[in-house]
LOSEZA-763606 format. One record per residue: x, y, z of N, C-alpha, C in turn; residue in one letter. Coordinates in steps of 0.05 Angstrom, whole numbers, plus 32768, in hexadecimal, padded with zeros to 4 digits. Example, Ala and Ser with C-alpha at 12.3 -4.5 7.8 and 13.67 -1.06 7.14 Angstrom:
81087F8E809C80F67FA6809C81087FBE809CA/81017FD3808E81117FEB808F81028001809DS/
// end
This chain:
87877DBB7370878F7DC0738887797DB9739BM/877E7DA773AD876B7D9C73C587667DB173D9K/874A7DB773DB873F7DC873EE87407DBA7408L/87427DC7741F873C7DBD743787267DB2743EP/87107DBB743186F57DAB743586F57D8D7427T/870A7D897415870D7D6F740887257D5D7414D/87327D66742E87457D58743C873C7D3E7443H/874B7D2E744387457D12744A87427D0F7469P/87507D1E747C874C7D1F749A872E7D2C749FN/871A7D1B74AA87027D2974B287057D4074C2P/871B7D4274D687197D5874E687227D7274D7L/87327D6F74C6873A7D8774B287237D9174A4V/87127D7D749886F97D7F748A86E47D96749CR/86E47D8774B486CF7D9274C586D97DB174CDG/86F37DB174D687007DD174DA86F67DE374C3L/86F67DDB74A886F77DEB749086D97DEB7484F/86C97DDD749586AD7DD67489869A7DF27485S/86A67E08749586957E24748F86987E2A7471F/86A97E24746486B37E2E744886A07E267436W/86987E07743886847DF97426866E7DEB743BA/86607DFF7446864C7DF1745D86347DE4744FP/862D7DD2746186137DC0745E86037DC57473T/85ED7DBF747485D77DC0748985E27DB674A7K/85EF7D9F749F85FC7D9174B686157DA174C0Q/86267DAA74AE863D7DB774B986357DD574C6S/861F7DE074BA86157DFA74C586097DF674E2M/85FA7DE074E285F47DD7750186047DD57511R/86207DC4750886387DBD751B86467DD77522G/86477DEE751186547E06751C86407E15752CW/86267E16752786187E1D753A86187E137556A/861B7DF7755886197DEB757386327DF2757DL/864B7DF3756C86667DF6757886647E157586A/86547E24757B864F7E42758686477E43759FS/862E7E2F75A386207E2E75C086357E2275D5V/86497E0F75C986577E0775DF866D7E1775E5V/867A7E2575D186907E3875DB86837E5075E9V/866C7E5675E386617E7375F3865B7E677612N/864E7E4D7613864D7E42762F86647E3F763DA/867C7E38762D86967E2D763C86A27E4B7644G/869F7E62763986AA7E797640869B7E847653I/86827E81765686727E877669867C7E7E7687T/86827E617682868A7E54769F86A67E5A76A8V/86B77E5E768E86CE7E63769986D17E8276A4T/86C17E93769B86BA7EAC76A686B47EAD76C2G/86A67E9B76CD869A7E9876EA86B57E8F76F6A/86C67E7A76E786DB7E7276F386F17E8776FDG/86F37E9876EA87017EB176F086FA7EC1770BV/86DF7EBE771186D87ECC772586D97EBD773DR/86D17EA3774186D57E94775586F27E8C775EV/87077E95774D87257E8F7757872C7EAF775ET/871E7EBD775C87257EDB776587397EE77751G/87347EE0773A87467EE8772187377EFF7713S/87267F0A771887167F1E770B87297F377701G/873B7F3F771087507F55770A876C7F4A7708L/876A7F3176FE87857F2176FA87907F2F76E2G/87887F3E76D487937F5076C087867F6C76C2C/87917F7B76D487837F9476E0877E7FA676CAP/87837FA876B687797FBA769E876D7FAC7687T/87647FBE767487567FB1765E87597FC87646W/875E7FC2762D87637FA97622877E7F9C762AP/87907FAC763787A87F9D763C87A47F8D7655K/87B57F7B765A87B17F6C767287BF7F7B7687C/87D77F87768387E67F9A769587E77FB67687T/87E87FC8769887EF7FE7768F88027FE67675P/88157FD47675882E7FD67660882C7FC0764CD/88197FAA764F881A7F93763B88037F877638S/87FC7F7D762187E87F70761987E87F537624F/87FC7F47762C88017F2B7630880A7F2E7654L/88067F1B7660880B7F17767F88287F1C7682P/882A7F31769488487F31769F884A7F3676BAV/885F7F3376C688627F3476E688577F4D76EBA/88437F4F770088357F64770E88397F647729H/88437F77773888467F78775888317F727764P/881A7F7A775987FE7F7A776987EC7F637762E/87F17F54775187E27F3C774487EE7F237743V/87E07F0C775187EA7EF7775287EB7EEA7731S/88057EDC772B880A7ECE771387F17EBC7709P/87E67EAC771C87D27E9A771A87BB7EAA7711L/87B27EC0771F879E7ECD7715879D7ED876FCN/87B37EE376F887BB7EF276DC87B47ED976C8M/87BC7EC476C987BD7EB076B787A47EA776B5A/87927EA376CA87777E9D76C487697EB276BAV/876C7ECE76C0875A7EDD76B087617EE37693E/877B7EE07690878D7EE37672877F7ECD7662F/877E7EB4766E87727EA0765D875A7EA27658G/87487EAF766A872B7EB0765F87257EC67649N/873B7ED9764B873D7EEC7634873E7EDE7619R/87547ED0761A875D7EC0760487457EAD75F4L/87347EA07605871B7E9475FD870C7EA375EBL/870A7EC075ED86F37ECF75E187007ECE75C1T/871A7EC775BE87207EC575A0871A7EA97594F/87177E9675A3870A7E7C759986ED7E7C7594L/86DE7E8C75AB86C17E8C75A586BB7EA4758CV/86CC7EB4758786C97ECA757086D07EB8755AL/86E17EA8755786E77E9B754186D87E827537A/86C57E78754B86B27E687542869B7E767537V/86947E8E754886827E9F753E86867EA9751FG/869C7EB3751A869E7EB874FE869F7E9F74ECI/86A47E8774F186A07E6D74E386837E6874E0A/86717E7274F186537E6E74F1864A7E8474DAC/86567E9D74DA864D7EB374C786587EAC74AEV/86697EA074A986767E95748D86677E7F7482V/86627E6C7494864E7E57748D86327E607482S/86277E737493860D7E7E7487860D7E8E7472A/86267E9A746D86287EAC745386267E98743EL/86397E837442863E7E737425862A7E5B7428R/86197E5B743385FF7E44742D85F57E487418M/85EB7E33740A85E27E3173ED85C87E2173F4T/85B27E2B73EF85AB7E4773E985AF7E5A7400P/85B67E7473FC85B97E82741385A07E897424R/85A57E87743E858D7E8B745285927EA27462R/85827EB6745E858A7ED2746A85877ED0748AP/85707EBC7493856B7EBD74AA85827EB074BBS/85917E9F74B285A77E9074BD85C07EA674BFL/85C47EB574A985D77EC974A685D07EDD74BCA/85BA7EE774C185B77EFC74DB85B87EF474F4R/85B17EDA74FB85B77ECC751385D67EC57517L/85E67EBF750085FD7EBC7504860F7ED87505A/86077EE874FB86157F0874FD86127F0D751FW/85FC7F04752B85F97F0B754886127F02755DL/86217EF0754C86337EE4755F864D7EF77560Q/86587EF9754A86737F0E7549866A7F287556P/86527F307551864C7F4D755E86457F4A757CV/863B7F37758686367F3175A186507F2975AFG/86647F1E75A3867D7F1675AD86917F2B75B1I/86907F3F759F869D7F5975A086927F6D75B7V/86767F6D75B786697F7A75CF86737F7075E9T/86737F5675EB86777F49760286957F4F760DQ/86A47F5075F486C17F56760286C37F747609A/86B67F8775FA86B77FA2760386AB7FA37620L/86987F94762486867F97763E869B7F897656W/86AA7F75764D86BF7F6B766086D27F837667G/86DC7F95765586EA7FAB765D86E07FBE7674G/86C37FBC767286B47FD1768086B37FC3769CL/86B37FA6769B86B47F9776B586CE7F9C76C9V/86E57F9F76B386FE7FA376C287007FBD76CAV/86F77FCE76BB86F97FEF76BE86E97FF976D9N/86D17FE776DF86C47FF176F286C87FDF7710T/86E27FCE770C86EB7FC0772386D87FA77729M/86CD7F9C771786BC7F89771D86A47F8E772BL/86977FA77720867D7FAD772B866A7F967726N/86577F91773B86467F76773686357F777724P/862A7F90771B86187F98770786257F8D76ECF/86407F9C76E4864B7F9776CB86507F7776CCT/865A7F6A76E3865C7F4E76DE86497F3E76D9V/86337F4776E786177F3876E386107F3D76C4G/86117F5276B9860A7F52769E86197F477687M/86377F43769486487F367684863B7F18767DH/86347F0F769486267EF47691860F7EF27681F/85F47F06768485DF7F05767785E77F067658L/85F67F1C764E85FB7F1D763486067F03762BI/861A7EF5763A86217ED8763186097EC9762BS/85F67EC8763C85DA7EB6763B85CC7EC07624S/85CD7ED9761B85BF7EDD760485D07ED875E7G/85E87ED975EC85F77ECE75D585F27EB275CDL/85EF7EA475EA85E87E8675E685CF7E8175DAI/85BC7E9075DD859F7E8D75D685A37E9275B3A/85B27EA575AE85B67EAC758E85C27E927588A/85D57E8A759285E57E74758285CF7E587585C/85C37E59759985AA7E417596859B7E457583W/85917E5E757E857C7E60756885887E5E7548M/85A37E66754785AD7E5F753085AE7E3F752AL/85B47E30754285B77E12753F859C7E087539Y/85867E11754985697E07754285627E0F7522A/85647E27751A85597E3374FE856C7E2474EBR/85857E1B74EE85937E0E74D985897DF174D2A/85797DE674E585707DCC74E385537DD174D5G/85497DE974D1852C7DEC74C7852D7DF774ABE/85157DFF74A585167E0B748A850C7E2B7493G/85087E3C747F84FF7E58748484E57E5F747ED/84D47E4D748084B37E4E748084AE7E587498G/84917E5D749A84847E6874B0848A7E5174C7P/84867E5D74E284877E4B74F684707E3B74F7V/84747E2174FD845D7E0C750084607DFF751CR/844E7E01752C844A7DF5754884497DD77545R/845A7DCB755684537DAB755584477DA17572V/843E7DB7757C842F7DB2759384167DC57598V/84057DC175AC83EF7DD375AF83FF7DEF75B4H/83E97E0575A983F77E2175AD83FF7E2675CBR/83EA7E1E75E083ED7E2575FB84067E187608D/84107E0175FB84277DF17609843A7E0375FEI/84397E0F75E584547E1E75DB84527E3975EER/843C7E3F75F1843C7E5A7604844C7E527620R/84447E3E7629844C7E337644846C7E327643L/84757E2C762B84957E28762584A07E437625G/84937E577619849D7E707619849C7E7E7638H/848D7E7B764384897E81766584A07E747673V/84A67E5C766C84BA7E4F767C84D17E577676L/84D67E5F765B84F37E6E765384F87E877660L/84E17E92766184E27EB0767084E87EAC7689A/84E27E9A769A84E47E9476B585007E8A76BAA/850E7E7B76A585297E7376A885367E8976A3V/85307E9F769385447EB77698853E7EC776ADF/85277EC976B585287ED776D385377EC976E7V/85397EAF76E885467E9D76F885677EA676F7L/85717EAA76DB858A7EAF76D985927ECA76E3L/857E7EE276DF85837EFC76E985827EFA7700V/85747EEE771385737EED7732858B7EDC773CV/85987ECA772E85B17EBA773185C37ECE7730G/85C77EE1771D85D97EF8771985DE7F087733V/85C27F0C773E85C27F22775385CB7F10776EV/85C37EF7776D85D07EE8778585EE7EE97785V/85FB7EE3777286167EE3776986237EFA7770S/86167F15776886207F2B7771861A7F37778BG/860E7F22779986097F2F77B6861C7F1D77C8T/86217F0577C286337EEF77CE86517EF077CFG/865E7EDE77D7867C7EE077D386857EDB77B9P/86A17ED377B586A77ECF779A86A57EE97785H/86B07EFD778D86AB7F13777D86C07F1A7766S/86CF7F0A776A86E37F0A775587017F1A775EG/86FD7F28777287147F39777A870D7F417795D/87237F4777A6871A7F4E77C1870E7F6D77C1V/87187F7C77A687137F9977A486F57F9D779DM/86ED7F85779086D17F8A778286BB7F907795A/86A67F9D778B868D7FA6779A86767F8E7799S/86697F9077AA864E7F7A77AC86357F8C77ADR/861D7F8177A686027F8B77AA85FE7F8E77C7F/85F27FA577CC85EA7FA777EE85D07F9A77F0D/85CD7F7E77EE85B77F6F77F485B97F587807L/85A37F4F781085A27F3C782585AB7F1F7814D/85BE7F12781C85C17EFA780A85AF7EE8780FI/85A27EE07826858D7ED1782B85767ED5781CE/856E7EEE781B85557EF5780F85597EEE77EEA/85707EFA77E485727EF477CB856F7ED477C0V/85827EC377D185817EAB77CE85687E9E77D1A/85577EA377DE853E7E9677E2852E7EA077CDR/852E7EB477BE85237EC177A6852A7EAD7794L/85447EAB7792854F7E9B777A85427E7D777AH/85427E757797853B7E5C779685167E587792A/85097E6C779884EB7E70779484E87E6F7774D/84F67E81776784F57E7C774884FE7E65773BI/85117E557747851B7E3D773D85037E29773EA/84F67E29775884D97E1E775C84CC7E207746Y/84C27E37773F84AF7E3C772A84BE7E327712V/84D57E35770B84DF7E2B76F284D97E0E76EFV/84E17DFF770484DE7DE1770284C07DDB7703V/84AD7DE5770E84957DE1770D84877DE776EFG/848E7DFA76E3848C7E0076C984937DEB76B8L/84AF7DE376BB84BA7DCD76A784AD7DB176AES/84A07DAB76C784947D9276C784787D9576BBF/846A7DAD76BB84527DB176AE84557DAE768CA/846F7DB7768784707DB5766A84747D9D7660L/84827D8B7675848B7D6C766B846E7D607670L/845F7D69768284437D59768584327D5E766AF/84307D767666841D7D7D765084267D6F7636A/84407D6F7632844C7D60761884467D457615L/84467D36762E84417D1B763184237D12762DH/84117D26763983F67D1D763783E87D24761BV/83F47D39760C83F17D3E75F183FB7D2D75DES/840E7D1975E4841B7D0F75D4842B7D1A75BBD/843B7D2C75CB844B7D4175B684637D3475ABA/846D7D3E759884837D2F758784977D277599P/84A37D11759C84BA7D0A75AB84CF7D1775B3R/84DA7D29759B84F17D3B75A684E97D5175BAP/84D07D5975B684C87D6D75C984C87D6275E3A/84BB7D4775E784BA7D3D760484D67D37760BR/84E67D2B75FA85047D287603850F7D42760ER/850D7D5775FF851B7D72760B850B7D817625A/84F37D7A762984E97D81764284F27D6F7658A/84F47D55765685017D447667851D7D4A766FL/85287D4D765A85447D51766085467D73766CA/85367D81766985377D9A767785357D987698L/85217D87769E851A7D8176BB852E7D7376C6V/853B7D6276B685567D5276C785687D6576CCV/85717D7776BB85877D8C76BF857F7DA076D6V/85637DA876D5855D7DB776E9855E7DB07706E/85577D93770885587D86772085747D83772CL/85847D7B771885A27D7B771E85AF7D967726S/85A47DA9771B85B37DC4772285A57DCD773CQ/858A7DC3774385837DCC775E85917DB97773G/859F7DA5777085AB7D98778785C77DA47786V/85D07DAE777285E97DBE776F85E67DD87782I/85D47DE8778185CB7DFB778B85C87DFB77A7G/85B87DE477AD85B17DE177CD85CC7DDA77D8Y/85DD7DCB77CB85F77DC277D386097DD877DAT/860A7DE777C7861E7E0077CC86127E1377E0Q/85F97E1377E685EF7E2677F985FA7E1A7814Y/85F37E03781885F77DF8783386167DF0783CF/86277DF4782686437DF0782686517E0C7824L/863E7E20782A86517E3E782D86577E417810A/864C7E3D77FB86567E4377DE86727E4277DBV/867B7E2977D886987E2377D0869D7E2C77B5P/86B37E3377AF86BA7E3C779486B17E28777EA/86BD7E10778086B97DFE776C86977DF57765A/868A7DF5777D866A7DF3777B865F7E0B776FL/86677E24776F865C7E38776486647E3A7746V/867B7E32773E86847E2C772186737E187714L/866D7E007722865B7DEF771A86427DF57714L/86367E0A7726861A7E19772786177E22770EH/862B7E37770A862D7E4776EF862A7E3576D9V/86397E1D76D986367E0D76C2861A7E0376C0L/860D7DFC76D585F57DF176D685E27E0476CDG/85E17E1E76D585D17E2D76C985D37E3776ADS/85E87E34769F85EE7E34768785E37E20767BT/85E17E08767F85DA7DEF767585B97DF07678V/85AF7DF8768E85907DFC769085857E10767BV/85957E247676858C7E3B7664858D7E2F7642W/85A07E1D764385A47E107628858E7E007620I/85847DEC763685757DD8763985547DE57636F/85547DFD7644853B7E0D764185377E157624A/854C7E1D761985447E2775FD85417E0E75E7L/85507DFA75EE85487DE175DF852D7DD575E2R/851F7DDB75FC85047DCE760084F17DE075F3A/84F77DFE75EF84E77E1075DE84E37E0F75C3V/84FF7E0D75B785017E06759E84F57DED7591T/84F47DD675A384E87DBE759D84C97DBD7597S/84C17DD875A284A27DD9759F84937DE17581L/84A67DE9757184A07DF2755B84B47DEC753ER/84B07DEF752B84BD7DEB751484B97DFF74FET/84C97DFE74E984C67E0F74CF84CC7DF974B8R/84B87E0074A684BE7DEE748B84C97E017478T/84DA7DF3746284E27E01745284CE7E127440P/84D67E2D743784C67E40742E84B37E327412E/84C27E24740684B67E1573EB84A67DFD73F1N/84A57DF5740E84987DDD7413847E7DE07423V/84677DE1741B84527DE9742D84537DD77440P/84487DDD745A84487DCC7472842F7DBA746FA/84357DA1747A841D7D90747584047D9B7488P/83E97D95747B83D57D95748D83C17D827490H/83D07D6E749C83BD7D5674A383A57D5D74B8S/83907D4974B8837F7D4F74CE838C7D5274EBP/839F7D4074F283AB7D3C750783B97D59750EA/83C87D6374FA83D67D7B750383C47D907505E/83AD7D9074F6839B7DA774FA838E7DAD7515A/83877D90751E837E7D8E753C83937D9B754DA/83AB7D8F754A83C37D99755D83CA7DB77558A/83C27DC1754683C97DE1754283B57DEE7551A/839E7DE5755D838B7DF47569838F7DFA7584V/
// end
């Protein structure tokens, strides 16, 4: 009997590659998990900017009497469809997460480090779904909505680490740049996360609450927007510093390219941010800005993971004079 992993159609083989995983297919599923988690983060913002946050006014049911959308006198059919569609995407994200777990468990030889990272996905996705119920039950309280976004950011980080670790060994971490440059990368990543947190506060203070009944943070929108912009300047400055340090130290090309890509997406995000501010935050640009913030987070993770590697446990790391000097 021919197994799906032996199917002549490459699409079928790819869909069932989790059952007979290779290093390449494991990385492929991990990257797919990054994409789908980023996607549902952006569609969640789409729910908010279209005013569909309470399109399904109850949870886990869409309406008090049905799990599926049905006509409701107080809810627009469009808003209900948008919110229910976003809920359905959770099953796609969960399916990809389970595929990552199966791939990690069936890898030969077994790599417990990958299995642990993979298990974070279904656990995190279920946690995220339960938190989504809290968002609905609190009538889109800005704190619960903001945490919903930050939990997604944490899931994206776990997915990216799975992708990075799947391409490495399980030996000790080995720097590919000077230790101070790697520390700069960690500071940059922390600054990007702070930028995301403050961005959540700006979103929770401004318009596009998701529903007219939703509450807002009682803050000065001008003040929090300026704070967000100031932190963005710090992030861009740190990114330029990382790029400069990598070039003058003749760091490996992948690290330099990752830092350059990060700077480019940050500058693009800055253009979007200022444009939406001066145009009184139109919904389409808010959605684009959320997409940009998610891309910045992913590229920041990529830049930081490019600064180190791991060798297989049974293969000693090389110790050439040049690498010894670079590790100082």
